[in-house]
Every structure is written in structure tokens, then in C-alpha cells.
C-alpha positions as CSV (number, residue, x, y, z in Angstrom):
1,X,78.3,-81.4,45.1
2,X,77.8,-83.8,42.2
3,X,75.5,-86.7,43.0
4,X,76.5,-90.3,42.8
5,X,73.9,-90.9,40.2
6,X,75.2,-88.2,37.9
7,X,78.8,-89.4,38.1
8,X,78.1,-93.0,37.2
9,X,78.6,-94.2,33.6
10,X,75.3,-94.5,31.7
11,X,74.4,-98.2,32.0
12,X,73.2,-100.2,29.0
13,X,74.8,-98.0,26.4
14,X,78.1,-99.9,26.5
15,X,76.2,-103.1,25.5
16,X,74.2,-101.3,22.9
17,X,70.9,-101.2,24.7
18,X,68.8,-98.0,24.8
19,X,68.5,-96.1,28.0
20,X,65.1,-95.1,29.1
21,X,64.7,-92.0,31.3
22,X,61.3,-91.2,32.7
23,X,59.7,-88.2,31.1
24,X,62.3,-87.9,28.3
25,X,62.5,-89.3,24.8
26,X,65.8,-89.2,22.8
27,X,65.7,-86.4,20.2
28,X,68.6,-88.0,18.3
29,X,69.9,-91.5,17.6
30,X,73.5,-92.0,16.5
31,X,75.5,-95.0,15.5
32,X,78.7,-95.7,17.4
33,X,80.9,-98.7,16.4
34,X,77.8,-100.2,14.7
35,X,75.6,-99.7,17.8
36,X,72.6,-97.4,18.1
37,X,72.9,-94.9,20.9
38,X,70.1,-92.5,21.9
39,X,70.8,-88.9,22.9
40,X,68.6,-86.2,24.5
41,X,69.9,-83.4,22.3
42,X,70.1,-82.6,18.6
43,X,73.5,-80.9,19.1
44,X,76.1,-82.7,21.3
45,X,79.7,-82.1,22.2
46,X,82.4,-84.7,21.6
47,X,82.5,-85.3,25.3
48,X,78.7,-86.1,25.5
49,X,78.9,-88.5,22.5
50,X,81.9,-90.3,24.0
51,X,80.2,-90.7,27.4
52,X,76.9,-91.8,25.9
53,X,78.8,-94.5,24.0
54,X,80.5,-95.7,27.2
55,X,83.9,-94.2,26.3
56,X,84.8,-93.1,29.9
57,X,86.8,-91.1,30.8
58,X,86.1,-89.2,27.6
59,X,89.6,-87.6,27.4
60,X,91.2,-91.1,26.9
61,X,89.3,-91.7,23.7
62,X,89.5,-90.4,20.1
63,X,86.1,-89.9,18.5
64,X,85.8,-90.2,14.7
65,X,82.8,-89.0,12.7
66,X,82.0,-90.6,9.4
67,X,80.4,-88.0,7.1
68,X,80.3,-87.0,3.5
69,X,82.4,-90.0,2.5
70,X,85.2,-88.8,4.8
71,X,86.3,-89.3,8.4
72,X,87.3,-86.6,10.9
73,X,88.2,-86.4,14.6
74,X,85.8,-84.6,17.0
75,X,87.3,-82.6,19.9
76,X,85.9,-82.9,23.4
77,X,84.2,-79.5,23.4
78,X,83.3,-79.4,19.7
79,X,79.6,-79.4,19.1
80,X,78.2,-81.7,16.4
81,X,74.9,-81.0,14.6
82,X,73.2,-84.5,14.7
83,X,70.5,-83.3,12.4
84,X,72.7,-83.0,9.3
85,X,72.1,-86.6,8.1
86,X,69.5,-89.2,8.8
87,X,71.8,-91.0,11.3
88,X,75.2,-89.7,12.3
89,X,77.9,-92.4,12.4
90,X,81.0,-92.5,14.8
91,X,83.8,-94.7,15.8
92,X,85.6,-94.5,19.2
93,X,89.2,-95.5,19.9
94,X,91.1,-95.7,23.2
95,X,94.1,-93.6,22.1
96,X,95.7,-90.2,22.6
97,X,96.2,-89.2,19.0
98,X,94.5,-89.2,15.6
99,X,96.2,-90.5,12.5
100,X,95.8,-88.5,9.2
101,X,95.9,-89.7,5.6
102,X,94.5,-88.6,2.3
103,X,92.5,-90.5,-0.3
104,X,92.3,-89.0,-3.8
105,X,93.4,-85.7,-2.2
106,X,90.7,-85.6,0.5
107,X,91.7,-85.5,4.1
108,X,90.8,-88.3,6.5
109,X,91.5,-88.9,10.2
110,X,91.5,-92.2,12.1
111,X,91.8,-93.2,15.8
112,X,94.1,-96.2,15.3
113,X,97.5,-96.8,13.6
114,X,95.9,-98.9,10.9
115,X,92.5,-99.1,9.1
116,X,91.0,-102.2,7.4
117,X,90.8,-101.6,3.6
118,X,87.3,-103.0,3.6
119,X,86.2,-100.3,6.2
120,X,87.8,-97.5,4.3
121,X,86.1,-98.7,1.1
122,X,82.7,-98.6,2.8
123,X,83.2,-95.2,4.5
124,X,84.5,-93.6,1.3
125,X,81.9,-95.4,-0.8
126,X,84.5,-96.7,-3.3
127,X,82.8,-98.5,-6.2
128,X,83.6,-102.3,-6.5
129,X,85.3,-101.8,-9.9
130,X,87.9,-99.5,-8.3
131,X,90.9,-100.5,-6.3
132,X,93.0,-98.8,-3.6
133,X,96.6,-98.0,-4.4
134,X,99.4,-96.6,-2.1
135,X,101.6,-93.6,-2.8
136,X,100.4,-92.5,-6.2
137,X,98.0,-93.5,-8.9
138,X,100.5,-96.1,-10.4
139,X,101.4,-97.3,-6.9
140,X,101.1,-100.7,-5.1
141,X,97.6,-102.2,-5.1
142,X,96.2,-102.6,-1.6
143,X,94.2,-105.9,-1.3
144,X,90.6,-105.5,-0.1
145,X,91.3,-107.9,2.9
146,X,94.4,-106.1,4.2
147,X,95.1,-103.5,6.9
148,X,96.5,-100.2,5.8
149,X,99.3,-99.0,8.1
150,X,99.1,-95.3,9.0
151,X,102.1,-94.8,11.3
152,X,105.1,-96.0,9.5
153,X,106.5,-92.5,8.9
154,X,105.9,-88.9,10.0
155,X,104.5,-88.2,6.5
156,X,100.7,-88.7,6.1
157,X,99.9,-91.8,4.0
158,X,98.6,-90.9,0.6
159,X,96.1,-93.2,-1.0
160,X,94.4,-93.2,-4.4
161,X,91.7,-95.1,-6.3
162,X,91.8,-96.3,-9.9
163,X,89.7,-98.5,-12.0
164,X,90.5,-102.2,-11.7
165,X,92.3,-103.8,-14.6
166,X,90.1,-106.5,-16.2
167,X,91.0,-110.0,-15.0
168,X,92.3,-112.4,-17.6
169,X,90.3,-115.6,-17.4
170,X,91.3,-118.9,-19.1
171,X,88.4,-120.5,-21.0
172,X,88.4,-123.4,-23.6
173,X,86.9,-122.8,-27.1
174,X,86.7,-125.8,-29.4
175,X,89.3,-127.6,-27.3
176,X,91.9,-124.7,-27.3
177,X,92.7,-122.7,-24.2
178,X,92.2,-118.9,-24.5
179,X,92.8,-116.1,-22.1
180,X,90.1,-113.4,-22.3
181,X,89.1,-110.3,-20.3
182,X,86.2,-110.9,-17.9
183,X,83.7,-110.7,-16.5
184,X,81.7,-111.5,-19.7
185,X,82.2,-112.7,-23.3
186,X,79.8,-112.1,-26.2
187,X,78.6,-114.4,-28.9
188,X,80.6,-112.6,-31.6
189,X,83.8,-112.7,-29.5
190,X,83.5,-116.5,-29.0
191,X,82.9,-117.0,-32.7
192,X,85.9,-114.8,-33.6
193,X,88.2,-116.8,-31.2
194,X,86.9,-120.1,-32.6
195,X,87.2,-119.1,-36.2
196,X,89.7,-116.3,-36.9
197,X,89.0,-116.9,-40.6
198,X,85.3,-117.9,-40.6
199,X,83.6,-119.8,-43.4
200,X,82.2,-117.4,-46.0
201,X,78.7,-117.2,-47.4
202,X,75.4,-115.7,-46.5
203,X,74.0,-119.0,-45.5
204,X,76.6,-119.7,-42.8
205,X,75.6,-119.4,-39.2
206,X,77.1,-120.5,-35.9
207,X,75.8,-122.4,-32.9
208,X,77.5,-121.7,-29.6
209,X,77.0,-124.0,-26.6
210,X,78.8,-123.8,-23.3
211,X,79.3,-125.9,-20.1
212,X,81.2,-125.6,-16.8
213,X,80.0,-122.1,-16.4
214,X,79.0,-120.1,-13.3
215,X,76.9,-121.9,-10.7
216,X,73.7,-120.0,-11.5
217,X,73.8,-121.3,-15.1
218,X,76.6,-123.8,-15.7
219,X,75.5,-124.7,-19.3
220,X,73.4,-123.3,-22.1
221,X,73.3,-121.9,-25.6
222,X,74.6,-118.5,-26.6
223,X,72.8,-116.7,-29.5
224,X,73.8,-113.7,-31.6
225,X,73.7,-110.5,-29.6
226,X,74.0,-112.2,-26.2
227,X,76.8,-112.2,-23.7
228,X,77.5,-114.6,-20.8
229,X,79.4,-114.4,-17.6
230,X,82.5,-116.5,-17.7
231,X,84.7,-118.4,-15.2
232,X,88.0,-120.2,-15.3
233,X,87.8,-123.5,-17.2
234,X,84.5,-122.7,-18.9
235,X,84.1,-124.6,-22.2
236,X,82.6,-123.4,-25.4
237,X,81.7,-125.4,-28.5
238,X,81.3,-123.4,-31.7
239,X,79.8,-125.1,-34.8
240,X,79.3,-123.5,-38.2
241,X,76.1,-124.6,-39.9
242,X,74.2,-123.7,-43.1
243,X,70.8,-122.0,-42.9
244,X,68.0,-124.3,-43.9
């Protein structure tokens, strides 16, 4: 007959505190929903992982493993090698089904009917200069702060990534507003915008000064060969001078 002690949920794990058992040290440490959970084995079933994380009864929860820039569901009796990476990461959800979707042709599973775009970006390690789009590579852009619905149809959601289009930023050069691609502008680009037909002569040089720039350096001088990060409303003053 099973003892009362064995049938009780493991105390402390639910709050994220380690559990100490006399004479035993955890051989693995996993991360579940951002909490560190110790385990006594280097290979554990989906049931053991759920119960260690406080997801009891285990069969009422979906367990998602985050590995190799993808997510996948772990069955109750499936054994997971916890030594494959430095720290194995999981998410648990109280649900009876996993939702599937693809990202750039790679399969993903999730335990809820939506996933925050910011979380997916982190799990898939999407670079900051790439954006998420829905349906196809020319599809609708998904804002980084939005939730991606996974259950609106019986067809798996298809997501793609593509390089972000450079943002057009309005700056002022010699009193005239100009729209340019960020995030930086070079000395030669500023001069060309200020003087489409520049003064001729080998003795002519340009002085470029700016103000109302980014907080870390709102004003300064730009010299030939340099670039500067720009922001909306930044002002440039370009003056031609003769070499002395």
C-alpha cells in the first residue's frame, strides 16, 4: 500500500524552492516556467518532470520542452535526457491538448491557444533585426508586443521571419526636413543632402554639427568617415569652408 508521504505533492517545488532529501543530492537541475527545479535523475519521464514542478495530477497538464530553438510536447511516459544541454527548459500548461504551428518551416508545439510574440522570439532566438510575419513571407507583420493566436482554424498557423525594413526617420538638415533610413547617417550622406550640388574646388571642406540627438550624445561634430545614430527631429548644420 502506498504511504501517505509518497502520495503527497512535493512541497516547496511549486514556489520554486529546492527540496532537500537526506542522503540525496539532485543529479539534474531543470528550469520550469522560469523556476529552477532539482531532480534525482539524469533521465526523467514527462510525468516525473510535471510532478516535480507541482503540476499534479500530471495527466491534466501539457509539458513543453524548449530545445534547439524549437518547442515540443513531452508525453507522460516519454523519457527525456536531461544531460543534453547545460540546463533543460520546460513550460507547463493546464490543458488537454497541444497546439502546433510552424516557424520558417520548423515544427513547434505549445500548451496554450496563444503564445506571446516576445516569448517565441526568445525561444527561437530570432535576431532583433528580423520581424515575425503571418501566413507567408510577404504576410502581415506581427508586433513584438502581441499575442499570436494558434486556434482560430483547424490548419496549423504558419509563421515566417524576414529582415525588418529600415525605418524612415525625419531629421532636419540646414533647416529643411529630410526623411532618411536609420538607424545611422554618415558624414558624406549628410553633406550630400545639404548640398546636392556642392561647391567645387580642392580647398572646399565641410563642417557638420548636430544637436537634439540621442540621449547618450545629443550634440556634437561629425567628421569625414564617421557616422552617428539619429532620432526623429535631430538637427544638422552643414557649412562649407575653405581650407586654410
